[in-house]
C-alpha positions, 0 to 999 in steps of 0.5 A, a space after each residue: 619718618 617710618 625708616 627713622 622709627 624702625 632704625 631707632 627700634 632696631 638699635 634700642 631693642 636688644 639694649 633695653 631690658 625693659 623692652 625685652 622683658 615687656 615683649 617677652 611677657 607677652 609670650 610668658 618668656 621674660 628672659 628671652 626675646 623670641 624671633 616672633 617677638 623681635 619681628 613684631 618690634 621691628 615690623 611695628 610700622 607695617 604689622 597686620 593683625 588678623 582675625 579668623 572666622 570659621 575654624 573648620 577644615 580649612 583652618 590648619 592650612 590657612 593658619 600655616 600659610 598665615 604664619 609664613 607671612 612677615 609681620 602678621 599676627 593672629 589676634 582672634 579665633 572666632 567660631 560658633 563651636 567651642 571645640 573649634 576655637 580650642 583646637 585652633 589655639 592648640 595648633 597656633 601654640 604648637 606652630 608659633 608658641 602663643 595663643 589668640 583671643 577666643 570669641 564666638 560672636 564675630 560682631 565683637 571682633 568687628 568692633 575691635 579697631 586693632 584688627 586689620 583683616 578678617 580671614 573668613 572660612 565659614 559655611 557659605 551662607 555667612 560669607 557675604 554677610 560677614 564680608 560686608 559687615 567686616 568692610 563696614 567696620 573698616 576691615 580688609 577681607 580674605 574670603 574663602 570660596 564661594 564668595 557668596 550664597 547667591 547672585 544678590 550677595 555677589 552684588 552686595 560684596 562688590 558694592 561694599 568693596 567699592 563703597 568702603 574701598 577695602 581689599 577683598 580677595 577670594 580664596 580660589 588659590 589656584 590663581 596664585 599657582 605658578 604653573 597655572 599662571 604660566 600656561 594661562 598666559 601662553 593660552 592667551 598668547 595663542 599657543 593653542 590658537 583660538 581657545 573656544 571650549 573648556 571642560 571642567 570636572 570633579 570626581 569624588 567618592 563621597 559616602 552616605 551622609 546621615 539622615 537628619 534627625 531632630 535633636 538638641 544642638 551639640 554641646 558648645 555650639 551656638 546654633 542661632 549664631 551658626 544660622 546667622 543670616 539664614 531663617 531660623 529652624 530647629 537643629 537636626 543631626 548632623 548639620 553643623 559639621 560639614 553636612 550643612 553642604 548637603 542638607 538643602 539650601 539654607 547654608 550650602 551651595 551644593 557641590 558646585 559651590 563647594 568645588 566647581 568654583 575652582 575649576 570653572 574659574 580656571 575655565 573662564 580665565 583661560 577663555 577670557 570670558 565673563 557672563 554667559 549668554 545661556 545656561 543649560 543644566 542636567 543634575 540629579 541625585 544618583 547615589 544612596 537614594 535613601 540617605 540624608 543628601 537632599 540635592 544633586 550628586 551628579 551635575 552636567 552644566 553647559 554655559 554658552 558665551 559670545 564669540 562661539 565659546 563655551 564651558 562644560 562642567 561635569 561634577 560627580 560627587 560620588 563616582 571617583 572615576 579618574 581620581 587616581 589617573 588625573 587627581 579627580 579634578 581639572 580643566 581641559 582647554 580646547 583650541 583651534 591648534 591644540 589643547 591643554 589639560 590643567 590641574 593643581 599639580 601640572 599642565 599638559 600641552 597637546 598639539 592638534 593631533 593629540 601629541 604631548 608637546 610639553 608637560 610641566 609639573 608644579 613645584 607647589 606642595 598643594 594639589 589633588 582632590 582636597 585643598 586643605 591649604 597651607 601649601 605654596 598656592 595658599 601662601 602666595 595667595 595670602 601673601 598677595 592679599 597682604 601685599 595689596 593691603 600694604 602696597 596696593 599690589 594688584 590682587 590675583 583674585 579681586 572680588 570684582 572678577 571673582 564674583 563673575 566666576 562665582 556666577 557660573 556656580 549660581 547659574 548652575 544651581 538656579 537652573 537645577 532648582 528652577 528646572 529651567 534652561 535660560 538666557 542671560 544678559 552677558 553685559 549685566 549678568 541678569 537672568 531672563 526667566 521669571 521662574 529662574 529669577 526666584 532664586 536670584 536671592 533668598 529669604 533672610 532672618 529679620 535683622 540680618 539682611 545687608 543693604 546696598 550702600 
């Protein structure tokens, strides 16, 4: 039936002036049927309607990748700041020649039954709430990292995914990297023997951040909506624009949630491990001691796993040693017969004596210390998401697995905040320490807490 309908539309579209005019009017071009409009007609049976929530630094790349997908339309832009919506529509107009609907409150988009999927790129504290509410409304979710603000939220997302049977992919797009997939398979096949340790690292030279000063929210910002599930407080400069990451734990998850998410995922993937059995962390603030940054800017974390495997995380937010040499980030996998260095642009395979025996450069135009998206990895990752919605294709980063990588971030932050090393039940992921368990969840604004199904 679908093929007959598609054939009928193809045969009648160009011949029917009425259809040409009607579709053309959608884009204010009554006399010409654009390629985009034509694809909308012939792809009516499998067309997907997307809404974007959170229109900050990730959106230019995510939007470019979305527009490369066939039969996908951007219907809504949603953000709590007016100028973010305006800027996103300028980009969409430039790239595709049309505009999306504007909405500040994502709840109004959830109510629209024509929306198939939500692309979520909000601050961390919105991720689990937004994803769960989207699933409750029947939407699939492409969820930028970190997929949760705390361990309890990870449990909630998986619970909702299983209950509502929706497609949920985390945006750790290196899972869709060709060269990374290639070397991970070789590691699993034994190219470096038994892989027993991974060292994941991130180095950057972040500058001084403003000290928080009480003031009125900037024009165009809905401060209450920004806070969402977080307990309400008065606005301080310059919280809403990225610095929420460094101003305590109301909204962000530190540099670990910001960047360790990626490299720790590669490390866990390579070693084929799940939850650790113990966590030990040293972290502190070393730079610009009088600025507004309120958490660690230097972290060393050690995760021990069963079968004598371990992962080390070294995150240095304000010391860029190695940035020019190896891109400032990556993962080293050590095995009994060799080692591998992996980052977003290449992998280097070494024998046990440290001699290079293979060096494969990525063809992806998406690498380096920043990952704005829009390159090949992001496009493939989003294509994989779309294929899973349409055809049941296996996800490259299904939320059930993604939350386990995310747990390493949360464990590290919990150890830092509680000032405790602790044991973990590697079957359940539960922490065996009363003081550390205080940070398993968080306080929520009344009316914003999600309950398990």
